[in-house]
N, C-alpha and C positions, 0 to 999 in steps of 0.2 A: 127646660126654661132657663136654666143657668146660663149666667154671662150675659145679661140683657141691661136694660136700663128699667127694669121695672121698679117703681117706688113706692108702691102699694098694694095691697091684696084687699079685694072689695069684698063686702058680705056675700056669700053664696057665689062666690068667683067662678065655681067650678059646676054649677048648677046647668040643668040641661040634658043631662043625661049622658054627658061625654065621657064622664070618668069615674063613674060608680065603682069599676074594678080595679082603678089604679092602686098599685102597692108601693109605689117609691115616687115622690114628688120632689125634683131637686130644684130650688128655687135661689140655689146658693149663688153667689157672688153677683147680686143685683145692688139694687139702691133701695132697697124697702126699708121704710121707716115705720111704717103703721101697717096693722093687720086688723081688719074690722072684725067684730065678733060674725060668727058663723060663717067666715070666709072659707073653711074646710068642711062646712057641713055634711055636703053629698058626698065626700071622700068616705066611704064606710068600710073599704078594704085597705086604708093605707097602712103600710106596716113601718115605713121610713120618710120622715118628712127633715130635709135639709134646708136650712135657711142660714148656714154661716154666710160670714163674708159680708153681710149687709150692713143697715146703719140704724137696726132697731135699738130701741134706748130703754126699753121696759117690756116684760113680757109678763106684767103683773096680772093679766087676766088672760093667758095661753089656755087656760081651760075653756074659755068662751070661745075660741076658735072652731068649736067641736060642737053640733047639735045633741049627739049621742055620743057616749064613750065609745071610740072607735078601738073595737076589741083587739086588732092586731097591730096596732101602732106600738113598737118597741122600740123605737131608736128616733130621737129628737136631737138634730144637731144645731145647737145657738152660737157655737164659738166664733170668734172673730166679728163680733158686732160693737155695739157700744152700749150695752146692758149696764145700767147702773142700779136699778132696783129690782127686786123679785118679788116683795110680798107675800102673798099668799098664791102664788102664780100656778101651782101643781096641784089640783084637787084629784078627787077620785075619778073624775071624767078621764083624768089620765094614768089610770091604775094599770094600765098595760105595759108601760114602760119598763124597758129592762136597762137602756143607757140614755143617760142624758149627759151632754157635753156643754157645756157653758165658760169654756176655756176663753182666754184672751177678750176678756169684756172689762167693765169697769165696776164690778160689783164690790161693795164694801163691807156689805153687813148681810148674814145668813139667818133670818129669825126662825122662830121654832113654828112658824104656819107655813113656811115656804113650800116644803116636801112632804106635808101630811098626807096626801093622798097616792103616794108613790109605793105603794107595798111590795111590788115585783122588782123594784129598780136594784141593780146589780152592779152598776158602774156609774160612779157622779166623777165627771170632770168639773173642777172649780178652778183649776190652776191658772196662775198668769192672769190674775184679778188685782184687786185692790183690797182684798178682804182684810178688815182690821178686827171684827167682831164676829162671832158664833154665838147665838144666843143658846142657853142651855136647852138642852133636847132638842135642838134642831135638826137632828138626824134621827130621833126617837122612833119614827115611824117606818123606817128604812131597814126594817128586820132582815131583807134579803140581800143587803147591801154585801158585795166583796170586795170591792176597790173604791176607794176615797182619794182623790188626787186634790191636794190643797197646796202643792209647791208652788212658789213664784208668788206670794202673797205678802201681807204685812202682820202678820199674825206676830204677837209679842209672847203669848202664853196660850197653851191649852189645855184645858183641865178634864177629867174624865167626865163630868157631867154634859160635856157640851159633845160627847161622843157616845153619851148612852143610848142602848138600845143596839149597837152596832154588835150582835152576836156572831154574824156569818163575815164579819170583815177579816180578809185575808192580806189584803196590802193597803197600806196608808203611808201617803206619802207628803210629808211637811218640809221638804226640803226647800232652800232658798226663801226663807221666811225671816222673822228677826227675833227667833226664840233663843 
């Protein structure tokens, strides 16, 4: 379903028994501005969701796209959108995520509630945004995180409290900031 003119994903858009075994859904390079709650409710086998290259401005309630936590969803691609705010976007409903791509958006702030439920996340791409502020403890719940990409943002300082809890971190990219 990539490279079409899809503008929104309605609630239970994949209902009717058509896609219950679907493992990868590619909705990239469309014109998606809005995703309704429960849009992906029936996609219980989904492992990868590609939503990059759309016009999403917010993913503040991304966890509401699903009725029950998709146990196999390990990768969510949201790069190259117009996302400005994250809020508390990613709750325990998305706890199976291992990769989250939020590169090339318009994100300015990372709050301490944004990633609270992502205990299995290993790779987080927040590069090429407009991030100026990271709240203390913003990444504290990400105990499995091994790579954090923050290059190409507007960070002026990075304090240890902002990176607290990242015991498995082996790669941290802060290049091309205002440090």
